[in-house]
N, CA, C and O atoms as CSV, one atom per row, in Angstrom:
chain,resi,resn,atom,element,x,y,z
A,1,UNK,N,N,172.879,-17.904,-16.106
A,1,UNK,CA,C,173.924,-18.381,-15.208
A,1,UNK,C,C,175.254,-18.413,-15.956
A,1,UNK,O,O,175.301,-18.740,-17.142
A,2,UNK,N,N,176.303,-18.079,-15.270
A,2,UNK,CA,C,177.616,-18.104,-15.921
A,2,UNK,C,C,178.102,-19.537,-16.146
A,2,UNK,O,O,177.750,-20.459,-15.412
A,3,UNK,N,N,178.903,-19.684,-17.162
A,3,UNK,CA,C,179.442,-20.996,-17.523
A,3,UNK,C,C,180.269,-21.587,-16.385
A,3,UNK,O,O,180.369,-22.808,-16.263
A,4,UNK,N,N,180.856,-20.743,-15.560
A,4,UNK,CA,C,181.677,-21.249,-14.456
A,4,UNK,C,C,180.870,-22.138,-13.512
A,4,UNK,O,O,181.408,-23.092,-12.951
A,5,UNK,N,N,179.587,-21.833,-13.333
A,5,UNK,CA,C,178.748,-22.674,-12.488
A,5,UNK,C,C,178.609,-24.066,-13.087
A,5,UNK,O,O,178.691,-25.061,-12.366
A,6,UNK,N,N,178.399,-24.149,-14.398
A,6,UNK,CA,C,178.210,-25.440,-15.054
A,6,UNK,C,C,179.496,-26.251,-15.060
A,6,UNK,O,O,179.458,-27.475,-14.936
A,7,UNK,N,N,180.618,-25.590,-15.203
A,7,UNK,CA,C,181.899,-26.286,-15.120
A,7,UNK,C,C,182.099,-26.828,-13.704
A,7,UNK,O,O,182.540,-27.963,-13.521
A,8,UNK,N,N,181.772,-26.010,-12.711
A,8,UNK,CA,C,181.870,-26.459,-11.320
A,8,UNK,C,C,180.962,-27.661,-11.081
A,8,UNK,O,O,181.373,-28.631,-10.444
A,9,UNK,N,N,179.721,-27.602,-11.591
A,9,UNK,CA,C,178.753,-28.671,-11.392
A,9,UNK,C,C,179.248,-29.990,-11.963
A,9,UNK,O,O,179.200,-31.016,-11.284
A,10,UNK,N,N,179.721,-29.975,-13.198
A,10,UNK,CA,C,180.141,-31.226,-13.821
A,10,UNK,C,C,181.407,-31.804,-13.203
A,10,UNK,O,O,181.697,-32.985,-13.392
A,11,UNK,N,N,182.161,-30.998,-12.472
A,11,UNK,CA,C,183.375,-31.486,-11.834
A,11,UNK,C,C,183.160,-31.965,-10.406
A,11,UNK,O,O,184.114,-32.356,-9.733
A,12,UNK,N,N,181.906,-31.936,-9.935
A,12,UNK,CA,C,181.613,-32.498,-8.626
A,12,UNK,C,C,181.759,-34.015,-8.692
A,12,UNK,O,O,181.497,-34.626,-9.728
A,13,UNK,N,N,182.176,-34.613,-7.590
A,13,UNK,CA,C,182.510,-36.032,-7.536
A,13,UNK,C,C,181.542,-36.987,-8.206
A,13,UNK,O,O,181.944,-37.722,-9.108
A,14,UNK,N,N,180.258,-37.005,-7.791
A,14,UNK,CA,C,179.336,-37.984,-8.381
A,14,UNK,C,C,179.139,-37.796,-9.887
A,14,UNK,O,O,179.012,-38.773,-10.625
A,15,UNK,N,N,179.116,-36.548,-10.339
A,15,UNK,CA,C,178.882,-36.298,-11.758
A,15,UNK,C,C,180.120,-36.612,-12.596
A,15,UNK,O,O,180.005,-37.092,-13.724
A,16,UNK,N,N,181.295,-36.343,-12.048
A,16,UNK,CA,C,182.540,-36.712,-12.742
A,16,UNK,C,C,182.668,-38.230,-12.808
A,16,UNK,O,O,183.109,-38.776,-13.820
A,17,UNK,N,N,182.281,-38.911,-11.729
A,17,UNK,CA,C,182.318,-40.374,-11.727
A,17,UNK,C,C,181.341,-40.949,-12.749
A,17,UNK,O,O,181.664,-41.898,-13.463
A,18,UNK,N,N,180.150,-40.370,-12.813
A,18,UNK,CA,C,179.156,-40.827,-13.788
A,18,UNK,C,C,179.677,-40.660,-15.210
A,18,UNK,O,O,179.548,-41.565,-16.034
A,19,UNK,N,N,180.260,-39.512,-15.493
A,19,UNK,CA,C,180.779,-39.221,-16.833
A,19,UNK,C,C,181.879,-40.204,-17.236
A,19,UNK,O,O,181.963,-40.599,-18.399
A,20,UNK,N,N,182.711,-40.595,-16.289
A,20,UNK,CA,C,183.847,-41.452,-16.624
A,20,UNK,C,C,183.530,-42.942,-16.542
A,20,UNK,O,O,184.375,-43.770,-16.880
A,21,UNK,N,N,182.340,-43.288,-16.103
A,21,UNK,CA,C,181.985,-44.701,-15.958
A,21,UNK,C,C,181.629,-45.324,-17.305
A,21,UNK,O,O,180.862,-44.770,-18.092
A,22,UNK,N,N,182.209,-46.483,-17.538
A,22,UNK,CA,C,181.923,-47.189,-18.789
A,22,UNK,C,C,180.587,-47.927,-18.728
A,22,UNK,O,O,180.043,-48.304,-19.766
A,23,UNK,N,N,180.056,-48.136,-17.525
A,23,UNK,CA,C,178.827,-48.915,-17.374
A,23,UNK,C,C,177.650,-48.095,-16.854
A,23,UNK,O,O,176.529,-48.255,-17.336
A,24,UNK,N,N,177.884,-47.233,-15.895
A,24,UNK,CA,C,176.778,-46.509,-15.261
A,24,UNK,C,C,176.181,-45.477,-16.215
A,24,UNK,O,O,174.959,-45.372,-16.316
A,25,UNK,N,N,177.011,-44.722,-16.908
A,25,UNK,CA,C,176.494,-43.683,-17.819
A,25,UNK,C,C,175.555,-44.282,-18.871
A,25,UNK,O,O,174.464,-43.749,-19.071
A,26,UNK,N,N,175.937,-45.373,-19.553
A,26,UNK,CA,C,175.007,-45.950,-20.538
A,26,UNK,C,C,173.712,-46.472,-19.911
A,26,UNK,O,O,172.656,-46.414,-20.541
A,27,UNK,N,N,173.781,-46.979,-18.679
A,27,UNK,CA,C,172.571,-47.459,-18.006
A,27,UNK,C,C,171.645,-46.290,-17.695
A,27,UNK,O,O,170.437,-46.384,-17.916
A,28,UNK,N,N,172.193,-45.190,-17.184
A,28,UNK,CA,C,171.382,-44.007,-16.891
A,28,UNK,C,C,170.781,-43.450,-18.181
A,28,UNK,O,O,169.622,-43.034,-18.196
A,29,UNK,N,N,171.558,-43.439,-19.253
A,29,UNK,CA,C,171.051,-42.969,-20.542
A,29,UNK,C,C,169.912,-43.863,-21.039
A,29,UNK,O,O,168.902,-43.360,-21.531
A,30,UNK,N,N,170.067,-45.174,-20.914
A,30,UNK,CA,C,169.010,-46.101,-21.335
A,30,UNK,C,C,167.751,-45.921,-20.488
A,30,UNK,O,O,166.640,-45.967,-21.015
A,31,UNK,N,N,167.914,-45.719,-19.188
A,31,UNK,CA,C,166.761,-45.452,-18.327
A,31,UNK,C,C,166.075,-44.148,-18.712
A,31,UNK,O,O,164.847,-44.064,-18.707
A,32,UNK,N,N,166.862,-43.138,-19.043
A,32,UNK,CA,C,166.315,-41.851,-19.464
A,32,UNK,C,C,165.461,-42.017,-20.727
A,32,UNK,O,O,164.336,-41.523,-20.792
A,33,UNK,N,N,165.993,-42.701,-21.703
A,33,UNK,CA,C,165.257,-42.905,-22.954
A,33,UNK,C,C,164.021,-43.775,-22.752
A,33,UNK,O,O,162.981,-43.523,-23.361
A,34,UNK,N,N,164.125,-44.795,-21.902
A,34,UNK,CA,C,162.963,-45.643,-21.603
A,34,UNK,C,C,161.872,-44.854,-20.889
A,34,UNK,O,O,160.687,-45.023,-21.178
A,35,UNK,N,N,162.272,-43.995,-19.959
A,35,UNK,CA,C,161.302,-43.187,-19.232
A,35,UNK,C,C,160.621,-42.183,-20.155
A,35,UNK,O,O,159.420,-41.941,-20.030
A,36,UNK,N,N,161.374,-41.600,-21.077
A,36,UNK,CA,C,160.773,-40.690,-22.062
A,36,UNK,C,C,159.748,-41.458,-22.900
A,36,UNK,O,O,158.673,-40.938,-23.199
A,37,UNK,N,N,160.082,-42.687,-23.276
A,37,UNK,CA,C,159.155,-43.508,-24.056
A,37,UNK,C,C,157.895,-43.826,-23.265
A,37,UNK,O,O,156.790,-43.763,-23.803
A,38,UNK,N,N,158.055,-44.168,-21.989
A,38,UNK,CA,C,156.894,-44.450,-21.134
A,38,UNK,C,C,156.010,-43.214,-21.011
A,38,UNK,O,O,154.794,-43.297,-21.183
A,39,UNK,N,N,156.614,-42.082,-20.715
A,39,UNK,CA,C,155.877,-40.830,-20.567
A,39,UNK,C,C,155.152,-40.488,-21.870
A,39,UNK,O,O,153.973,-40.136,-21.851
A,40,UNK,N,N,155.842,-40.588,-22.976
A,40,UNK,CA,C,155.229,-40.292,-24.267
A,40,UNK,C,C,154.093,-41.241,-24.608
A,40,UNK,O,O,153.066,-40.819,-25.139
A,41,UNK,N,N,154.273,-42.525,-24.305
A,41,UNK,CA,C,153.224,-43.512,-24.582
A,41,UNK,C,C,151.970,-43.232,-23.761
A,41,UNK,O,O,150.855,-43.391,-24.258
A,42,UNK,N,N,152.143,-42.819,-22.516
A,42,UNK,CA,C,150.986,-42.506,-21.670
A,42,UNK,C,C,150.255,-41.266,-22.184
A,42,UNK,O,O,149.028,-41.191,-22.115
A,43,UNK,N,N,151.004,-40.304,-22.693
A,43,UNK,CA,C,150.374,-39.109,-23.268
A,43,UNK,C,C,149.606,-39.476,-24.538
A,43,UNK,O,O,148.487,-39.007,-24.748
A,44,UNK,N,N,150.205,-40.311,-25.379
A,44,UNK,CA,C,149.527,-40.732,-26.610
A,44,UNK,C,C,148.260,-41.515,-26.273
A,44,UNK,O,O,147.215,-41.298,-26.886
A,45,UNK,N,N,148.349,-42.425,-25.299
A,45,UNK,CA,C,147.170,-43.205,-24.910
A,45,UNK,C,C,146.060,-42.288,-24.388
A,45,UNK,O,O,144.889,-42.472,-24.720
A,46,UNK,N,N,146.433,-41.309,-23.575
A,46,UNK,CA,C,145.448,-40.349,-23.065
A,46,UNK,C,C,144.818,-39.565,-24.218
A,46,UNK,O,O,143.599,-39.404,-24.268
A,47,UNK,N,N,145.631,-39.089,-25.125
A,47,UNK,CA,C,145.110,-38.320,-26.260
A,47,UNK,C,C,144.195,-39.161,-27.145
A,47,UNK,O,O,143.162,-38.679,-27.611
A,48,UNK,N,N,144.575,-40.424,-27.376
A,48,UNK,CA,C,143.731,-41.295,-28.193
A,48,UNK,C,C,142.378,-41.526,-27.531
A,48,UNK,O,O,141.355,-41.599,-28.213
A,49,UNK,N,N,142.368,-41.643,-26.193
A,49,UNK,CA,C,141.082,-41.805,-25.493
A,49,UNK,C,C,140.260,-40.523,-25.582
A,49,UNK,O,O,139.050,-40.579,-25.797
A,50,UNK,N,N,140.905,-39.370,-25.418
A,50,UNK,CA,C,140.181,-38.105,-25.521
A,50,UNK,C,C,139.563,-37.919,-26.905
A,50,UNK,O,O,138.489,-37.332,-27.040
A,51,UNK,N,N,140.250,-38.425,-27.929
A,51,UNK,CA,C,139.724,-38.336,-29.295
A,51,UNK,C,C,138.660,-39.402,-29.578
A,51,UNK,O,O,137.947,-39.330,-30.579
A,52,UNK,N,N,138.564,-40.388,-28.685
A,52,UNK,CA,C,137.591,-41.458,-28.876
A,52,UNK,C,C,138.053,-42.532,-29.834
A,52,UNK,O,O,137.234,-43.283,-30.363
A,53,UNK,N,N,139.351,-42.618,-30.067
A,53,UNK,CA,C,139.890,-43.575,-31.028
A,53,UNK,C,C,140.388,-44.858,-30.374
A,53,UNK,O,O,140.616,-45.846,-31.072
A,54,UNK,N,N,140.563,-44.873,-29.059
A,54,UNK,CA,C,141.095,-46.059,-28.378
A,54,UNK,C,C,140.624,-46.067,-26.933
A,54,UNK,O,O,140.125,-45.065,-26.420
A,55,UNK,N,N,140.790,-47.215,-26.289
A,55,UNK,CA,C,140.467,-47.395,-24.868
A,55,UNK,C,C,139.026,-46.982,-24.557
A,55,UNK,O,O,138.768,-46.308,-23.560
A,56,UNK,N,N,138.107,-47.384,-25.404
A,56,UNK,CA,C,136.718,-46.963,-25.280
A,56,UNK,C,C,135.956,-47.707,-24.191
A,56,UNK,O,O,134.826,-47.337,-23.872
A,57,UNK,N,N,136.554,-48.753,-23.611
A,57,UNK,CA,C,135.840,-49.545,-22.609
A,57,UNK,C,C,135.615,-48.783,-21.302
A,57,UNK,O,O,134.740,-49.151,-20.519
A,58,UNK,N,N,136.384,-47.742,-21.062
A,58,UNK,CA,C,136.224,-46.947,-19.839
A,58,UNK,C,C,135.899,-45.507,-20.163
A,58,UNK,O,O,136.104,-45.033,-21.280
A,59,UNK,N,N,135.385,-44.824,-19.150
A,59,UNK,CA,C,135.103,-43.394,-19.346
A,59,UNK,C,C,136.431,-42.642,-19.459
A,59,UNK,O,O,137.492,-43.164,-19.118
A,60,UNK,N,N,136.341,-41.417,-19.941
A,60,UNK,CA,C,137.555,-40.609,-20.098
A,60,UNK,C,C,138.235,-40.408,-18.756
A,60,UNK,O,O,139.449,-40.583,-18.649
A,61,UNK,N,N,137.475,-40.043,-17.727
A,61,UNK,CA,C,138.090,-39.802,-16.419
A,61,UNK,C,C,138.689,-41.078,-15.836
A,61,UNK,O,O,139.709,-41.022,-15.150
A,62,UNK,N,N,138.074,-42.220,-16.099
A,62,UNK,CA,C,138.610,-43.504,-15.630
A,62,UNK,C,C,139.949,-43.822,-16.296
A,62,UNK,O,O,140.901,-44.215,-15.623
A,63,UNK,N,N,140.019,-43.655,-17.602
A,63,UNK,CA,C,141.258,-43.934,-18.344
A,63,UNK,C,C,142.356,-42.958,-17.933
A,63,UNK,O,O,143.498,-43.365,-17.716
A,64,UNK,N,N,142.024,-41.689,-17.827
A,64,UNK,CA,C,143.023,-40.698,-17.407
A,64,UNK,C,C,143.516,-41.014,-16.005
A,64,UNK,O,O,144.708,-40.888,-15.724
A,65,UNK,N,N,142.611,-41.424,-15.123
A,65,UNK,CA,C,142.997,-41.796,-13.766
A,65,UNK,C,C,143.937,-42.983,-13.730
A,65,UNK,O,O,144.894,-42.997,-12.956
A,66,UNK,N,N,143.670,-43.988,-14.569
A,66,UNK,CA,C,144.542,-45.182,-14.611
A,66,UNK,C,C,145.923,-44.856,-15.167
A,66,UNK,O,O,146.912,-45.468,-14.764
A,67,UNK,N,N,145.999,-43.910,-16.078
A,67,UNK,CA,C,147.280,-43.583,-16.713
A,67,UNK,C,C,148.059,-42.499,-15.972
A,67,UNK,O,O,149.210,-42.226,-16.313
A,68,UNK,N,N,147.450,-41.884,-14.971
A,68,UNK,CA,C,148.090,-40.763,-14.284
A,68,UNK,C,C,149.401,-41.177,-13.617
A,68,UNK,O,O,150.420,-40.512,-13.804
A,69,UNK,N,N,149.391,-42.262,-12.844
A,69,UNK,CA,C,150.617,-42.654,-12.129
A,69,UNK,C,C,151.726,-43.143,-13.060
A,69,UNK,O,O,152.878,-42.754,-12.866
A,70,UNK,N,N,151.437,-43.971,-14.056
A,70,UNK,CA,C,152.524,-44.326,-14.986
A,70,UNK,C,C,153.111,-43.099,-15.690
A,70,UNK,O,O,154.313,-43.039,-15.947
A,71,UNK,N,N,152.246,-42.119,-16.000
A,71,UNK,CA,C,152.718,-40.886,-16.638
A,71,UNK,C,C,153.635,-40.116,-15.687
A,71,UNK,O,O,154.689,-39.629,-16.097
A,72,UNK,N,N,153.241,-40.008,-14.435
A,72,UNK,CA,C,154.064,-39.307,-13.444
A,72,UNK,C,C,155.385,-40.025,-13.203
A,72,UNK,O,O,156.434,-39.389,-13.098
A,73,UNK,N,N,155.333,-41.347,-13.116
A,73,UNK,CA,C,156.567,-42.116,-12.907
A,73,UNK,C,C,157.513,-41.927,-14.085
A,73,UNK,O,O,158.712,-41.723,-13.890
A,74,UNK,N,N,156.986,-41.992,-15.305
A,74,UNK,CA,C,157.812,-41.777,-16.488
A,74,UNK,C,C,158.433,-40.398,-16.500
A,74,UNK,O,O,159.611,-40.247,-16.822
A,75,UNK,N,N,157.647,-39.386,-16.149
A,75,UNK,CA,C,158.174,-38.024,-16.129
A,75,UNK,C,C,159.258,-37.865,-15.070
A,75,UNK,O,O,160.322,-37.313,-15.352
A,76,UNK,N,N,158.999,-38.343,-13.851
A,76,UNK,CA,C,159.982,-38.196,-12.772
A,76,UNK,C,C,161.272,-38.955,-13.058
A,76,UNK,O,O,162.362,-38.456,-12.780
A,77,UNK,N,N,161.151,-40.156,-13.611
A,77,UNK,CA,C,162.349,-40.922,-13.946
A,77,UNK,C,C,163.126,-40.247,-15.074
A,77,UNK,O,O,164.355,-40.184,-15.027
A,78,UNK,N,N,162.427,-39.747,-16.077
A,78,UNK,CA,C,163.096,-39.049,-17.185
A,78,UNK,C,C,163.782,-37.787,-16.688
A,78,UNK,O,O,164.910,-37.496,-17.087
A,79,UNK,N,N,163.113,-37.034,-15.821
A,79,UNK,CA,C,163.702,-35.801,-15.296
A,79,UNK,C,C,164.904,-36.098,-14.404
A,79,UNK,O,O,165.917,-35.404,-14.478
A,80,UNK,N,N,164.801,-37.112,-13.572
A,80,UNK,CA,C,165.918,-37.454,-12.680
A,80,UNK,C,C,167.130,-37.929,-13.468
A,80,UNK,O,O,168.246,-37.458,-13.249
A,81,UNK,N,N,166.907,-38.861,-14.384
A,81,UNK,CA,C,168.028,-39.346,-15.202
A,81,UNK,C,C,168.568,-38.229,-16.087
A,81,UNK,O,O,169.776,-38.133,-16.303
A,82,UNK,N,N,167.684,-37.392,-16.595
A,82,UNK,CA,C,168.121,-36.265,-17.414
A,82,UNK,C,C,168.987,-35.293,-16.627
A,82,UNK,O,O,169.980,-34.784,-17.147
A,83,UNK,N,N,168.614,-35.029,-15.366
A,83,UNK,CA,C,169.434,-34.165,-14.529
A,83,UNK,C,C,170.815,-34.778,-14.306
A,83,UNK,O,O,171.823,-34.073,-14.351
A,84,UNK,N,N,170.861,-36.086,-14.065
A,84,UNK,CA,C,172.156,-36.747,-13.870
A,84,UNK,C,C,173.015,-36.660,-15.131
A,84,UNK,O,O,174.210,-36.371,-15.058
A,85,UNK,N,N,172.404,-36.910,-16.276
A,85,UNK,CA,C,173.148,-36.844,-17.537
A,85,UNK,C,C,173.622,-35.422,-17.818
A,85,UNK,O,O,174.764,-35.211,-18.226
A,86,UNK,N,N,172.738,-34.446,-17.598
A,86,UNK,CA,C,173.118,-33.052,-17.804
A,86,UNK,C,C,174.261,-32.658,-16.886
A,86,UNK,O,O,175.232,-32.040,-17.322
A,87,UNK,N,N,174.143,-33.015,-15.618
A,87,UNK,CA,C,175.149,-32.609,-14.633
A,87,UNK,C,C,176.516,-33.221,-14.913
A,87,UNK,O,O,177.541,-32.658,-14.530
A,88,UNK,N,N,176.534,-34.358,-15.571
A,88,UNK,CA,C,177.822,-34.985,-15.856
A,88,UNK,C,C,178.533,-34.341,-17.053
A,88,UNK,O,O,179.748,-34.477,-17.200
A,89,UNK,N,N,177.779,-33.641,-17.903
A,89,UNK,CA,C,178.369,-32.965,-19.076
A,89,UNK,C,C,177.759,-31.575,-19.236
A,89,UNK,O,O,177.362,-31.179,-20.332
A,90,UNK,N,N,177.692,-30.847,-18.131
A,90,UNK,CA,C,176.979,-29.568,-18.105
A,90,UNK,C,C,177.557,-28.541,-19.068
A,90,UNK,O,O,176.808,-27.808,-19.714
A,91,UNK,N,N,178.870,-28.479,-19.169
A,91,UNK,CA,C,179.480,-27.495,-20.065
A,91,UNK,C,C,179.123,-27.780,-21.521
A,91,UNK,O,O,178.829,-26.857,-22.281
A,92,UNK,N,N,179.148,-29.033,-21.906
A,92,UNK,CA,C,178.809,-29.420,-23.273
A,92,UNK,C,C,177.355,-29.065,-23.600
A,92,UNK,O,O,177.067,-28.536,-24.674
A,93,UNK,N,N,176.449,-29.357,-22.673
A,93,UNK,CA,C,175.029,-29.061,-22.898
A,93,UNK,C,C,174.729,-27.574,-22.832
A,93,UNK,O,O,173.767,-27.108,-23.443
A,94,UNK,N,N,175.530,-26.833,-22.106
A,94,UNK,CA,C,175.337,-25.389,-21.989
A,94,UNK,C,C,175.352,-24.718,-23.368
A,94,UNK,O,O,174.603,-23.770,-23.603
A,95,UNK,N,N,176.185,-25.196,-24.258
A,95,UNK,CA,C,176.333,-24.603,-25.585
A,95,UNK,C,C,175.415,-25.237,-26.636
A,95,UNK,O,O,175.375,-24.760,-27.771
A,96,UNK,N,N,174.692,-26.277,-26.296
A,96,UNK,CA,C,173.901,-27.032,-27.260
A,96,UNK,C,C,172.511,-26.409,-27.438
A,96,UNK,O,O,171.714,-26.436,-26.501
A,97,UNK,N,N,172.197,-25.845,-28.620
A,97,UNK,CA,C,170.884,-25.224,-28.809
A,97,UNK,C,C,169.737,-26.235,-28.792
A,97,UNK,O,O,168.617,-25.878,-28.427
A,98,UNK,N,N,169.987,-27.470,-29.171
A,98,UNK,CA,C,168.943,-28.495,-29.136
A,98,UNK,C,C,168.574,-28.839,-27.698
A,98,UNK,O,O,167.406,-29.077,-27.390
A,99,UNK,N,N,169.576,-28.862,-26.818
A,99,UNK,CA,C,169.304,-29.107,-25.407
A,99,UNK,C,C,168.468,-27.971,-24.831
A,99,UNK,O,O,167.525,-28.213,-24.078
A,100,UNK,N,N,168.801,-26.758,-25.176
A,100,UNK,CA,C,168.031,-25.615,-24.673
A,100,UNK,C,C,166.581,-25.677,-25.162
A,100,UNK,O,O,165.660,-25.351,-24.413
A,101,UNK,N,N,166.380,-26.088,-26.399
A,101,UNK,CA,C,165.028,-26.256,-26.931
A,101,UNK,C,C,164.285,-27.340,-26.157
A,101,UNK,O,O,163.111,-27.178,-25.827
A,102,UNK,N,N,164.964,-28.432,-25.873
A,102,UNK,CA,C,164.371,-29.534,-25.111
A,102,UNK,C,C,163.941,-29.056,-23.724
A,102,UNK,O,O,162.865,-29.427,-23.253
A,103,UNK,N,N,164.754,-28.250,-23.073
A,103,UNK,CA,C,164.426,-27.752,-21.742
A,103,UNK,C,C,163.229,-26.803,-21.803
A,103,UNK,O,O,162.360,-26.846,-20.933
A,104,UNK,N,N,163.179,-25.951,-22.821
A,104,UNK,CA,C,162.029,-25.053,-22.978
A,104,UNK,C,C,160.752,-25.868,-23.156
A,104,UNK,O,O,159.729,-25.559,-22.545
A,105,UNK,N,N,160.805,-26.899,-23.985
A,105,UNK,CA,C,159.630,-27.752,-24.187
A,105,UNK,C,C,159.248,-28.483,-22.905
A,105,UNK,O,O,158.062,-28.636,-22.615
A,106,UNK,N,N,160.226,-28.933,-22.143
A,106,UNK,CA,C,159.968,-29.610,-20.868
A,106,UNK,C,C,159.279,-28.659,-19.889
A,106,UNK,O,O,158.353,-29.061,-19.184
A,107,UNK,N,N,159.719,-27.418,-19.842
A,107,UNK,CA,C,159.088,-26.423,-18.966
A,107,UNK,C,C,157.650,-26.170,-19.420
A,107,UNK,O,O,156.759,-26.019,-18.584
A,108,UNK,N,N,157.417,-26.122,-20.718
A,108,UNK,CA,C,156.057,-25.931,-21.221
A,108,UNK,C,C,155.156,-27.110,-20.847
A,108,UNK,O,O,153.988,-26.907,-20.514
A,109,UNK,N,N,155.678,-28.335,-20.896
A,109,UNK,CA,C,154.918,-29.512,-20.473
A,109,UNK,C,C,154.574,-29.407,-18.988
A,109,UNK,O,O,153.450,-29.710,-18.586
A,110,UNK,N,N,155.535,-28.982,-18.180
A,110,UNK,CA,C,155.294,-28.839,-16.744
A,110,UNK,C,C,154.234,-27.770,-16.475
A,110,UNK,O,O,153.361,-27.965,-15.630
A,111,UNK,N,N,154.301,-26.652,-17.181
A,111,UNK,CA,C,153.290,-25.597,-17.020
A,111,UNK,C,C,151.920,-26.120,-17.432
A,111,UNK,O,O,150.924,-25.859,-16.756
A,112,UNK,N,N,151.866,-26.852,-18.527
A,112,UNK,CA,C,150.604,-27.447,-18.984
A,112,UNK,C,C,150.035,-28.372,-17.918
A,112,UNK,O,O,148.832,-28.349,-17.656
A,113,UNK,N,N,150.885,-29.184,-17.300
A,113,UNK,CA,C,150.423,-30.110,-16.261
A,113,UNK,C,C,149.902,-29.363,-15.040
A,113,UNK,O,O,148.967,-29.822,-14.385
A,114,UNK,N,N,150.497,-28.224,-14.732
A,114,UNK,CA,C,150.024,-27.438,-13.586
A,114,UNK,C,C,148.708,-26.718,-13.888
A,114,UNK,O,O,147.838,-26.610,-13.024
A,115,UNK,N,N,148.574,-26.229,-15.118
A,115,UNK,CA,C,147.366,-25.497,-15.490
A,115,UNK,C,C,146.192,-26.452,-15.710
A,115,UNK,O,O,145.060,-26.151,-15.330
A,116,UNK,N,N,146.470,-27.609,-16.327
A,116,UNK,CA,C,145.435,-28.604,-16.618
A,116,UNK,C,C,145.790,-29.908,-15.913
A,116,UNK,O,O,146.324,-30.819,-16.546
A,117,UNK,N,N,145.505,-30.016,-14.616
A,117,UNK,CA,C,145.950,-31.189,-13.859
A,117,UNK,C,C,145.242,-32.485,-14.247
A,117,UNK,O,O,145.765,-33.558,-13.946
A,118,UNK,N,N,144.102,-32.441,-14.887
A,118,UNK,CA,C,143.454,-33.667,-15.324
A,118,UNK,C,C,142.298,-34.084,-14.439
A,118,UNK,O,O,141.437,-34.841,-14.887
A,119,UNK,N,N,142.244,-33.627,-13.215
A,119,UNK,CA,C,141.168,-34.030,-12.321
A,119,UNK,C,C,139.820,-33.473,-12.759
A,119,UNK,O,O,138.772,-34.014,-12.405
A,120,UNK,N,N,139.852,-32.383,-13.536
A,120,UNK,CA,C,138.604,-31.741,-13.953
A,120,UNK,C,C,137.918,-32.433,-15.125
A,120,UNK,O,O,136.758,-32.137,-15.414
A,121,UNK,N,N,138.601,-33.337,-15.799
A,121,UNK,CA,C,138.030,-34.009,-16.975
A,121,UNK,C,C,136.964,-34.987,-16.522
A,121,UNK,O,O,137.198,-35.780,-15.610
A,122,UNK,N,N,135.819,-34.941,-17.135
A,122,UNK,CA,C,134.716,-35.850,-16.772
A,122,UNK,C,C,134.214,-36.561,-17.999
A,122,UNK,O,O,133.289,-37.369,-17.909
């Protein structure tokens, strides 16, 4: 996509307002980081159960089932807040190689979730 699209995006009213806000931008950023932490913690808890190192009181499918919704909520909140943050400074992120790496990894996580939805684990 051409850079002109990203410049146009960040200059749209809600995103320009978010960028210039002294209070809303930090709150959205804090929510984004908290959601990433929630999502990551649910993945770690799931992995620890799969390895048999934690949460042994329930079966694997039971533990994965209990953690599915918190994991989804964390992912959706992180993605939503991330989109808002990106849209408010789209031109800056367009040139950032670390941001591009983060997006590639996020797409790989999404593909993994689609290929291995978790319902098949017994």
